[in-house]
Each structure stands twice: as structure tokens, then as C-alpha cells.
GUVODREN-865947 format. One record per residue (C-alpha): residue in one letter; x, y, z. Coordinates in nm, 2 decimals, always signed. Layout:
<atoms>
<atom "A", <X, Y, Z>>
...
</atoms>
This chain:
<atoms>
<atom "M", <-9.47, +0.18, -3.43>>
<atom "T", <-9.41, +0.36, -3.17>>
<atom "A", <-9.03, +0.60, -3.16>>
<atom "E", <-8.91, +0.32, -2.87>>
<atom "A", <-8.98, +0.07, -3.10>>
<atom "A", <-8.85, +0.17, -3.36>>
<atom "R", <-8.52, +0.28, -3.21>>
<atom "S", <-8.50, -0.14, -3.11>>
<atom "V", <-8.55, -0.24, -3.47>>
<atom "P", <-8.24, -0.33, -3.63>>
<atom "V", <-8.18, -0.02, -3.90>>
<atom "T", <-8.11, -0.12, -4.26>>
<atom "V", <-7.77, +0.02, -4.40>>
<atom "L", <-7.78, +0.12, -4.71>>
<atom "S", <-7.50, +0.21, -5.00>>
<atom "A", <-7.53, +0.55, -5.18>>
<atom "D", <-7.59, +0.31, -5.50>>
<atom "D", <-7.88, +0.15, -5.33>>
<atom "A", <-8.03, +0.45, -5.24>>
<atom "R", <-8.02, +0.60, -5.56>>
<atom "R", <-8.15, +0.33, -5.74>>
<atom "I", <-8.45, +0.31, -5.48>>
<atom "A", <-8.48, +0.68, -5.55>>
<atom "L", <-8.52, +0.57, -5.91>>
<atom "R", <-8.75, +0.31, -5.85>>
<atom "A", <-8.95, +0.51, -5.68>>
<atom "Q", <-9.01, +0.82, -5.91>>
<atom "G", <-9.05, +0.59, -6.21>>
<atom "L", <-8.73, +0.60, -6.37>>
<atom "L", <-8.58, +0.26, -6.31>>
<atom "G", <-8.80, +0.00, -6.48>>
<atom "A", <-9.07, -0.10, -6.70>>
<atom "P", <-9.30, +0.23, -6.65>>
<atom "D", <-9.68, +0.19, -6.66>>
<atom "R", <-9.83, +0.27, -7.00>>
<atom "R", <-10.17, +0.11, -6.91>>
<atom "A", <-10.19, +0.39, -6.63>>
<atom "G", <-10.05, +0.67, -6.83>>
<atom "V", <-10.04, +1.02, -6.75>>
<atom "R", <-10.28, +0.96, -6.43>>
<atom "G", <-10.09, +0.69, -6.31>>
<atom "V", <-9.76, +0.87, -6.30>>
<atom "L", <-9.97, +1.15, -6.09>>
<atom "R", <-10.10, +0.90, -5.86>>
<atom "H", <-9.77, +0.75, -5.80>>
<atom "L", <-9.59, +1.08, -5.77>>
<atom "G", <-9.87, +1.21, -5.57>>
<atom "A", <-9.77, +1.60, -5.69>>
<atom "V", <-9.65, +1.76, -6.04>>
<atom "Q", <-9.54, +2.11, -6.04>>
<atom "L", <-9.67, +2.35, -6.21>>
<atom "D", <-9.49, +2.65, -6.38>>
<atom "T", <-9.54, +2.97, -6.64>>
<atom "I", <-9.23, +2.83, -6.78>>
<atom "S", <-9.30, +2.71, -7.16>>
<atom "V", <-8.96, +2.63, -7.37>>
<atom "L", <-8.96, +2.26, -7.50>>
<atom "A", <-9.32, +2.23, -7.32>>
<atom "R", <-9.46, +2.31, -6.99>>
<atom "S", <-9.26, +2.12, -6.68>>
<atom "H", <-9.61, +1.94, -6.56>>
<atom "E", <-9.61, +1.78, -6.96>>
<atom "L", <-9.22, +1.74, -6.90>>
<atom "V", <-9.28, +1.49, -6.64>>
<atom "P", <-9.51, +1.24, -6.76>>
<atom "Y", <-9.29, +1.25, -7.08>>
<atom "A", <-8.98, +1.19, -6.90>>
<atom "R", <-9.17, +0.85, -6.73>>
<atom "L", <-9.37, +0.71, -7.04>>
<atom "G", <-9.15, +0.85, -7.32>>
<atom "A", <-9.37, +1.05, -7.61>>
<atom "V", <-9.70, +1.06, -7.47>>
<atom "G", <-9.93, +1.31, -7.67>>
<atom "R", <-9.94, +1.58, -7.58>>
<atom "P", <-10.33, +1.66, -7.57>>
<atom "A", <-10.36, +1.35, -7.38>>
<atom "V", <-10.13, +1.46, -7.12>>
<atom "E", <-10.35, +1.78, -7.08>>
<atom "A", <-10.67, +1.57, -7.09>>
<atom "A", <-10.54, +1.34, -6.82>>
<atom "Y", <-10.43, +1.63, -6.60>>
<atom "W", <-10.77, +1.81, -6.65>>
<atom "G", <-11.03, +1.57, -6.77>>
<atom "G", <-11.29, +1.41, -6.56>>
<atom "G", <-11.21, +1.55, -6.23>>
<atom "T", <-10.98, +1.33, -6.15>>
<atom "S", <-10.74, +1.63, -6.03>>
<atom "F", <-10.73, +1.95, -5.86>>
<atom "E", <-10.47, +2.23, -5.82>>
<atom "Y", <-10.31, +2.35, -5.46>>
<atom "W", <-10.03, +2.43, -5.32>>
<atom "S", <-9.81, +2.10, -5.23>>
<atom "H", <-9.44, +2.11, -5.31>>
<atom "A", <-9.55, +2.46, -5.45>>
<atom "A", <-9.87, +2.50, -5.71>>
<atom "C", <-9.90, +2.13, -5.79>>
<atom "I", <-10.17, +1.91, -5.98>>
<atom "L", <-10.26, +1.67, -5.76>>
<atom "P", <-10.51, +1.36, -5.76>>
<atom "V", <-10.84, +1.47, -5.66>>
<atom "E", <-10.83, +1.16, -5.40>>
<atom "E", <-10.58, +1.37, -5.16>>
<atom "W", <-10.85, +1.65, -5.14>>
<atom "P", <-10.87, +1.54, -4.80>>
<atom "L", <-10.52, +1.53, -4.74>>
<atom "F", <-10.50, +1.91, -4.74>>
<atom "A", <-10.75, +1.96, -4.50>>
<atom "F", <-10.49, +2.08, -4.25>>
<atom "R", <-10.35, +2.37, -4.49>>
<atom "R", <-10.69, +2.46, -4.59>>
<atom "R", <-10.79, +2.53, -4.18>>
<atom "R", <-10.44, +2.68, -4.13>>
<atom "Y", <-10.49, +2.98, -4.42>>
<atom "R", <-10.85, +3.00, -4.27>>
<atom "D", <-10.70, +3.03, -3.91>>
<atom "R", <-10.47, +3.32, -4.07>>
<atom "G", <-10.74, +3.52, -4.23>>
<atom "H", <-10.58, +3.67, -4.55>>
<atom "L", <-10.40, +3.56, -4.82>>
<atom "W", <-10.02, +3.70, -4.87>>
<atom "G", <-10.10, +4.03, -4.69>>
<atom "H", <-10.43, +4.07, -4.98>>
<atom "Q", <-10.78, +4.17, -4.77>>
<atom "V", <-11.07, +4.17, -4.94>>
<atom "A", <-11.44, +4.24, -4.83>>
<atom "P", <-11.68, +3.98, -4.70>>
<atom "E", <-11.94, +4.12, -4.96>>
<atom "T", <-11.71, +4.08, -5.21>>
<atom "Y", <-11.61, +3.73, -5.12>>
<atom "R", <-11.98, +3.61, -5.12>>
<atom "L", <-12.04, +3.74, -5.44>>
<atom "V", <-11.78, +3.57, -5.59>>
<atom "L", <-11.91, +3.21, -5.42>>
<atom "D", <-12.30, +3.32, -5.57>>
<atom "K", <-12.18, +3.37, -5.93>>
<atom "L", <-11.99, +3.03, -5.92>>
<atom "R", <-12.28, +2.87, -5.76>>
<atom "A", <-12.56, +2.99, -6.03>>
<atom "E", <-12.29, +3.03, -6.34>>
<atom "G", <-12.08, +2.71, -6.28>>
<atom "P", <-11.68, +2.72, -6.33>>
<atom "L", <-11.57, +3.05, -6.47>>
<atom "T", <-11.18, +3.23, -6.48>>
<atom "S", <-11.10, +3.52, -6.31>>
<atom "T", <-11.18, +3.72, -6.59>>
<atom "E", <-11.54, +3.57, -6.63>>
<atom "L", <-11.57, +3.63, -6.27>>
<atom "G", <-11.52, +4.01, -6.31>>
<atom "G", <-11.15, +4.11, -6.38>>
<atom "A", <-10.85, +3.96, -6.25>>
<atom "K", <-10.59, +4.27, -6.24>>
<atom "K", <-10.65, +4.63, -6.15>>
<atom "T", <-10.41, +4.75, -6.43>>
<atom "A", <-10.16, +4.58, -6.61>>
<atom "E", <-9.88, +4.47, -6.36>>
<atom "W", <-9.94, +4.14, -6.29>>
<atom "W", <-9.90, +4.17, -5.92>>
<atom "D", <-10.21, +4.43, -5.92>>
<atom "W", <-10.48, +4.18, -5.84>>
<atom "S", <-10.83, +4.30, -5.85>>
<atom "D", <-11.09, +4.23, -5.59>>
<atom "T", <-11.24, +3.99, -5.74>>
<atom "K", <-10.93, +3.79, -5.82>>
<atom "V", <-10.78, +3.84, -5.41>>
<atom "A", <-11.15, +3.70, -5.32>>
<atom "V", <-11.15, +3.41, -5.50>>
<atom "E", <-10.77, +3.33, -5.43>>
<atom "R", <-10.88, +3.31, -5.11>>
<atom "A", <-11.13, +3.08, -5.16>>
<atom "L", <-10.90, +2.85, -5.31>>
<atom "A", <-10.71, +2.85, -5.05>>
<atom "F", <-10.98, +2.81, -4.79>>
<atom "G", <-11.10, +2.51, -4.99>>
<atom "D", <-11.47, +2.67, -5.06>>
<atom "V", <-11.33, +2.71, -5.46>>
<atom "V", <-11.11, +2.43, -5.59>>
<atom "C", <-10.96, +2.49, -5.92>>
<atom "T", <-10.96, +2.12, -6.15>>
<atom "E", <-10.88, +2.28, -6.48>>
<atom "R", <-10.70, +2.57, -6.69>>
<atom "R", <-10.81, +2.71, -7.01>>
<atom "G", <-10.54, +2.88, -7.17>>
<atom "W", <-10.30, +2.85, -6.88>>
<atom "K", <-10.58, +3.06, -6.68>>
<atom "R", <-10.73, +2.90, -6.35>>
<atom "V", <-11.11, +2.81, -6.39>>
<atom "Y", <-11.28, +2.82, -6.05>>
<atom "A", <-11.56, +2.59, -5.94>>
<atom "L", <-11.75, +2.58, -5.59>>
<atom "A", <-11.54, +2.28, -5.44>>
<atom "E", <-11.88, +2.12, -5.30>>
<atom "Q", <-11.97, +2.09, -5.66>>
<atom "A", <-11.67, +2.00, -5.83>>
<atom "I", <-11.51, +1.73, -5.58>>
<atom "P", <-11.68, +1.41, -5.55>>
<atom "D", <-11.93, +1.37, -5.23>>
<atom "A", <-11.70, +1.07, -5.07>>
<atom "L", <-11.39, +1.30, -5.07>>
<atom "F", <-11.59, +1.64, -5.00>>
<atom "G", <-11.74, +1.52, -4.71>>
<atom "Q", <-11.41, +1.38, -4.54>>
<atom "D", <-11.30, +1.52, -4.19>>
<atom "R", <-10.95, +1.44, -4.10>>
<atom "S", <-10.77, +1.53, -3.83>>
<atom "D", <-10.42, +1.79, -3.92>>
<atom "E", <-10.24, +1.51, -3.79>>
<atom "E", <-10.42, +1.24, -4.00>>
<atom "C", <-10.34, +1.46, -4.31>>
<atom "V", <-9.96, +1.48, -4.25>>
<atom "R", <-9.94, +1.14, -4.15>>
<atom "T", <-10.07, +1.03, -4.47>>
<atom "L", <-9.87, +1.29, -4.68>>
<atom "V", <-9.57, +1.14, -4.53>>
<atom "A", <-9.63, +0.83, -4.62>>
<atom "Q", <-9.71, +0.91, -4.95>>
<atom "A", <-9.43, +1.13, -4.99>>
<atom "G", <-9.20, +0.85, -4.89>>
<atom "A", <-9.35, +0.59, -5.13>>
<atom "A", <-9.28, +0.84, -5.41>>
<atom "L", <-8.89, +0.90, -5.31>>
<atom "G", <-8.81, +0.54, -5.16>>
<atom "V", <-8.59, +0.66, -4.94>>
<atom "A", <-8.55, +1.03, -4.77>>
<atom "T", <-8.41, +1.23, -4.48>>
<atom "R", <-8.64, +1.46, -4.25>>
<atom "A", <-8.52, +1.75, -4.46>>
<atom "D", <-8.65, +1.54, -4.76>>
<atom "L", <-9.03, +1.45, -4.64>>
<atom "L", <-9.05, +1.81, -4.53>>
<atom "D", <-8.98, +1.96, -4.88>>
<atom "Y", <-9.19, +1.70, -5.09>>
<atom "H", <-9.50, +1.87, -4.96>>
<atom "R", <-9.38, +2.17, -4.80>>
<atom "L", <-9.43, +2.08, -4.41>>
<atom "R", <-9.35, +2.21, -4.14>>
<atom "A", <-9.10, +2.03, -3.87>>
<atom "E", <-9.35, +2.06, -3.63>>
<atom "E", <-9.57, +1.89, -3.81>>
<atom "L", <-9.38, +1.59, -3.95>>
<atom "A", <-9.24, +1.49, -3.58>>
<atom "P", <-9.55, +1.38, -3.40>>
<atom "V", <-9.61, +1.14, -3.74>>
<atom "L", <-9.28, +1.02, -3.86>>
<atom "A", <-9.25, +0.70, -3.58>>
<atom "D", <-9.59, +0.57, -3.69>>
<atom "C", <-9.62, +0.69, -4.07>>
<atom "G", <-9.54, +0.32, -4.21>>
<atom "L", <-9.16, +0.41, -4.30>>
<atom "V", <-8.88, +0.24, -4.16>>
<atom "P", <-8.58, +0.39, -4.04>>
<atom "V", <-8.22, +0.33, -4.25>>
<atom "E", <-7.91, +0.47, -4.24>>
<atom "V", <-7.75, +0.58, -4.61>>
<atom "E", <-7.39, +0.56, -4.65>>
<atom "G", <-7.23, +0.89, -4.80>>
<atom "W", <-7.53, +1.13, -4.70>>
<atom "G", <-7.39, +1.24, -4.42>>
<atom "P", <-7.11, +1.52, -4.31>>
<atom "D", <-6.76, +1.37, -4.52>>
<atom "G", <-6.93, +1.11, -4.66>>
<atom "A", <-7.04, +0.95, -4.31>>
<atom "A", <-7.34, +0.73, -4.28>>
<atom "A", <-7.67, +0.94, -4.22>>
<atom "P", <-7.99, +0.86, -4.07>>
<atom "A", <-8.32, +0.85, -4.31>>
<atom "W", <-8.64, +0.69, -4.35>>
<atom "A", <-8.76, +0.42, -4.63>>
<atom "D", <-9.10, +0.27, -4.77>>
<atom "P", <-9.06, -0.09, -4.69>>
<atom "A", <-9.20, -0.17, -5.04>>
<atom "A", <-8.89, -0.03, -5.16>>
<atom "L", <-8.68, -0.22, -4.94>>
<atom "A", <-8.84, -0.55, -5.03>>
<atom "T", <-8.71, -0.61, -5.37>>
<atom "T", <-8.38, -0.52, -5.53>>
<atom "P", <-8.43, -0.24, -5.78>>
<atom "R", <-8.39, -0.34, -6.16>>
<atom "G", <-8.46, -0.29, -6.53>>
<atom "R", <-8.45, -0.04, -6.78>>
<atom "H", <-8.29, +0.32, -6.72>>
<atom "R", <-8.48, +0.58, -6.86>>
<atom "T", <-8.26, +0.82, -7.07>>
<atom "T", <-8.44, +1.16, -7.09>>
<atom "L", <-8.46, +1.56, -7.03>>
<atom "L", <-8.58, +1.65, -6.71>>
<atom "S", <-8.74, +1.96, -6.56>>
<atom "P", <-8.59, +2.16, -6.34>>
<atom "F", <-8.91, +2.13, -6.19>>
<atom "D", <-8.91, +1.74, -6.20>>
<atom "S", <-8.98, +1.62, -5.84>>
<atom "L", <-8.65, +1.40, -5.88>>
<atom "V", <-8.49, +1.68, -5.86>>
<atom "W", <-8.67, +2.00, -5.76>>
<atom "D", <-8.46, +1.93, -5.39>>
<atom "R", <-8.13, +2.10, -5.52>>
<atom "P", <-8.00, +1.98, -5.17>>
<atom "R", <-8.12, +1.60, -5.25>>
<atom "T", <-8.00, +1.64, -5.63>>
<atom "E", <-7.68, +1.71, -5.50>>
<atom "R", <-7.65, +1.47, -5.20>>
<atom "I", <-7.76, +1.20, -5.46>>
<atom "F", <-7.64, +1.25, -5.80>>
<atom "G", <-7.31, +1.49, -5.71>>
<atom "M", <-7.50, +1.74, -5.96>>
<atom "T", <-7.55, +2.09, -5.79>>
<atom "H", <-7.84, +2.24, -6.02>>
<atom "R", <-8.02, +2.56, -5.99>>
<atom "L", <-8.30, +2.72, -6.25>>
<atom "E", <-8.13, +3.02, -6.38>>
<atom "A", <-8.43, +3.20, -6.57>>
<atom "Y", <-8.42, +3.47, -6.32>>
<atom "T", <-8.06, +3.51, -6.32>>
<atom "P", <-7.93, +3.78, -6.51>>
<atom "K", <-7.80, +3.66, -6.87>>
<atom "H", <-7.47, +3.72, -6.84>>
<atom "K", <-7.44, +3.54, -6.54>>
<atom "R", <-7.59, +3.24, -6.62>>
<atom "V", <-7.36, +2.95, -6.60>>
<atom "H", <-7.60, +2.70, -6.75>>
<atom "G", <-7.89, +2.85, -6.96>>
<atom "Y", <-8.23, +2.99, -6.90>>
<atom "F", <-8.38, +2.63, -6.87>>
<atom "A", <-8.10, +2.41, -6.84>>
<atom "M", <-8.26, +2.06, -6.82>>
<atom "P", <-8.02, +1.78, -6.63>>
<atom "L", <-8.01, +1.49, -6.88>>
<atom "L", <-8.09, +1.14, -6.68>>
<atom "A", <-7.89, +0.86, -6.84>>
<atom "G", <-7.78, +0.52, -6.71>>
<atom "G", <-7.97, +0.61, -6.34>>
<atom "R", <-7.71, +0.92, -6.32>>
<atom "L", <-7.74, +1.27, -6.40>>
<atom "V", <-7.44, +1.30, -6.69>>
<atom "G", <-7.50, +1.66, -6.82>>
<atom "R", <-7.74, +1.97, -6.88>>
<atom "V", <-7.90, +2.08, -7.17>>
<atom "D", <-8.07, +2.45, -7.24>>
<atom "P", <-8.36, +2.39, -7.55>>
<atom "A", <-8.53, +2.63, -7.75>>
<atom "R", <-8.76, +2.59, -8.04>>
<atom "E", <-8.73, +2.75, -8.39>>
<atom "G", <-8.98, +2.69, -8.60>>
<atom "R", <-8.95, +2.28, -8.66>>
<atom "T", <-8.60, +2.29, -8.53>>
<atom "L", <-8.51, +2.21, -8.15>>
<atom "V", <-8.24, +2.42, -8.07>>
<atom "A", <-7.97, +2.27, -7.75>>
<atom "R", <-7.86, +2.61, -7.68>>
<atom "Q", <-7.59, +2.52, -7.45>>
<atom "V", <-7.50, +2.20, -7.39>>
<atom "S", <-7.29, +2.04, -7.09>>
<atom "L", <-7.18, +1.68, -7.01>>
<atom "T", <-6.98, +1.54, -6.76>>
<atom "D", <-6.85, +1.25, -6.59>>
<atom "D", <-6.60, +1.14, -6.32>>
<atom "R", <-6.31, +1.24, -6.51>>
<atom "G", <-6.47, +1.58, -6.61>>
<atom "Q", <-6.54, +1.44, -6.99>>
<atom "G", <-6.83, +1.38, -7.17>>
<atom "A", <-6.77, +1.14, -7.46>>
<atom "R", <-6.92, +0.84, -7.30>>
<atom "H", <-7.26, +0.98, -7.29>>
<atom "L", <-7.27, +1.16, -7.58>>
<atom "A", <-7.50, +0.86, -7.76>>
<atom "A", <-7.74, +0.92, -7.50>>
<atom "L", <-7.76, +1.26, -7.52>>
<atom "A", <-7.80, +1.22, -7.89>>
<atom "T", <-8.11, +0.96, -7.79>>
<atom "A", <-8.25, +1.23, -7.55>>
<atom "L", <-8.22, +1.50, -7.83>>
<atom "R", <-8.37, +1.30, -8.10>>
<atom "E", <-8.66, +1.18, -7.86>>
<atom "A", <-8.72, +1.55, -7.70>>
<atom "A", <-8.76, +1.69, -8.10>>
<atom "A", <-9.00, +1.45, -8.23>>
<atom "W", <-9.21, +1.47, -7.93>>
<atom "V", <-9.25, +1.85, -7.94>>
<atom "G", <-9.28, +1.81, -8.35>>
<atom "C", <-8.92, +1.88, -8.42>>
<atom "D", <-8.79, +1.72, -8.72>>
<atom "E", <-8.41, +1.87, -8.68>>
<atom "V", <-8.19, +1.91, -8.40>>
<atom "R", <-7.92, +2.21, -8.37>>
<atom "V", <-7.64, +2.23, -8.11>>
<atom "G", <-7.55, +2.58, -7.99>>
<atom "A", <-7.29, +2.62, -7.77>>
<atom "L", <-7.09, +2.27, -7.67>>
<atom "H", <-6.87, +2.30, -7.34>>
<atom "D", <-6.63, +2.07, -7.54>>
<atom "E", <-6.60, +2.17, -7.94>>
<atom "R", <-6.39, +1.80, -7.95>>
<atom "L", <-6.71, +1.64, -7.95>>
<atom "R", <-6.93, +1.79, -8.21>>
<atom "P", <-6.84, +1.61, -8.49>>
<atom "A", <-6.88, +1.26, -8.33>>
<atom "L", <-7.20, +1.44, -8.16>>
<atom "E", <-7.37, +1.58, -8.50>>
<atom "K", <-7.31, +1.23, -8.62>>
<atom "L", <-7.48, +1.07, -8.39>>
<atom "L", <-7.75, +1.30, -8.47>>
<atom "A", <-7.77, +1.27, -8.84>>
<atom "D", <-7.75, +0.86, -8.81>>
<atom "G", <-8.05, +0.88, -8.59>>
</atoms>
């Protein structure tokens, strides 16, 4: 559809609640989950699952399928991501696990890195680059340590020449990461690890971006231009030429504009075809979950201003080190900062909110989320630390005990 044709089509107007429900269903958090497709189905549907080093309750990439499927076994999560060459790691929203089918779609980014000629200011000799590729060709997949060392010193940022070379090869697409061992990337030659039918595809930059925008639109359900840009961290000049013919349709969403006005957005036609219905998930969300990783979008849809405070000095934290939003009834109704002590899940800091600033009506959802999370990570007790309203403690502890 051309831009002129798009302007001639009557624009659907969505309420803020309509948009919220569409977003929840698109993210797999409203309606029955597809348990037969499992973790790989979640990954294919979302298009990207962000990785992060922080592990409190569990690592973020484990928390994403857990939030949608419930207590799927953690070994099964890892096997689904890293087993059988069905996914790879690359830079999308950030460092993400991506379905292997998306390998051709990131050719535009690999070309851009190659044109730049260096990686984050690091330089490396051409012969070192060739030696890394030759070693992988001869010996198969290896970690950077096995290739010859990840760092020059104990400092995390002081990469060895080998590490610089293999990371450059990863960015350029000569090398791919389809596995992690003990959180270390395992590098393999892309020509050996990516299926021939995918490795041999040659898509233009515009084709890549157009497909990624459509995929982001399907994963978001309804989105502003800024939302679409953020999902795979695209540039505005990349989005502009493809938006009118990527398959998304223009809509307006009430309450998304300044002072509560309607704002233009784009929606997946499939998301508009039926009314979102079904069971809402009650769960704790990773701060890096794609439902909430875009902070302005989270505030616009859910009215929650959420920030990761892991790198904020302890005395300046408001909600805790790794505060996880609590999703219940299709809304974000609080936050929990979790930890584990032996077989006890500790909710170090808990805050609940509703329209009147009181959280009593969300206690049952909180208790459900805490008990399920505890069982999932092998804990048989839950202890609540700081509670935003101590008057709620007796009722919460009773709910946890009765569960």
C-alpha cells in the first residue's frame, strides 16, 4: 500500500483499553498459551528475546517464556534456545536470542558493521582475524577462551586481540553464536552453522527492514513509529521508506497523544480482526521482557514508570535492585524485587498500587505470582521483606501460607 492509498483508507480508532488488550494478546500474555509450540514458539512469535547477565530469580531469557507458559522446566528453556541450531544470538533490541529464520533479515545490520570497518573503537590486525576464522574452520565451535583468550588482563573491558577479532567476525556475519556454555558465547563459522537455505539468501536492506517492521508490528499488536523503531533498534531513515507497505495499517489510539488526545499508530491487521479475549496471565515480568523493555511505551500503555535500578547506588533505589513488574488482570499492579536464600524466595521489596494508591485488592495476585515463581526456581518458602504498606502484611502472609 502506498502512502497516498493509506491516507485514503478510513482510520480505525482504538480506545486505550483496546490497545492495551491488543498489546497483551500480541505478546502472548492474554489468552491460552500455545504450549505445544513451547519455548521455541514463544521465541518465534516475539521475534527476539533479550539477554542480560543479571540472574536473581533467573536470567531474563528464562523469565520471558516462564511469564507466558508458566513453570516450564528451566533446562527445557535452555535446550529450546540453544539446541539443534534453531536460534542464534545477535544485536536486535539489544543482545538477543533470535529465531534462526531471522538470519537473512539482519544482513542490513551486518553490512553496516562491515562498512564501518571497526567494532566499538576496537582495531585488530587482518592476520588475527584470519587466524580466528581458520581455527574455527579446523576445530569447530569454540569459546573465546578456547580460541586463545578473552581478555588481556582481569579487567572485563580489556579484550584480547582474539576476542576483538571474533566479536568483529560475529558483527560482520562471518561467525555466529548459536550456543552459550556457562554464559560464554560459543562461536562457529556462519557458513557451517546456519542452514544453507538461510545462509545463501541475499536480501536488500529495504527488504530486511520491511520484514522486521512487520514482525515487530505483529509482536506489539499496535505501535507508534517510535515503538516500531525501538523493537529492533532501527533508524528513522530505515523505517520511513517501508512503513507504508510493510503490511501494517494506520490507526489512532485514544489517550496515546499529549494530554490524553488520540495519536497515530500502526497495527497488525490480524490483531484488529478479532476482539482480544481469554485468560490473563498473573506473573512477574523481567525488566527486559519485550512487553515492558520500551519504557515510554510501558508508561503510555500501563501508566507505570519503570526503571532498572541495578546500576543505581543502593541508597538511591526506589523499588530495588531488580524490581520485576507484577502483571495481573492485564495491568501492571506493582513491583517485586526478588532474591533467593537457599530454598527460600525472598521478596526483598514489594509495592502494590491501584487507582486509589492502595494495593489490598492485588494481594491475591501477588501471592499467586510469588508462589508460582518460588516453585519454578525450586524454592519451597516465600518470605516478604519490605512492604510498601505494612498493614497488608497479615493478609499477604495468610494468603502465602494458605497457598
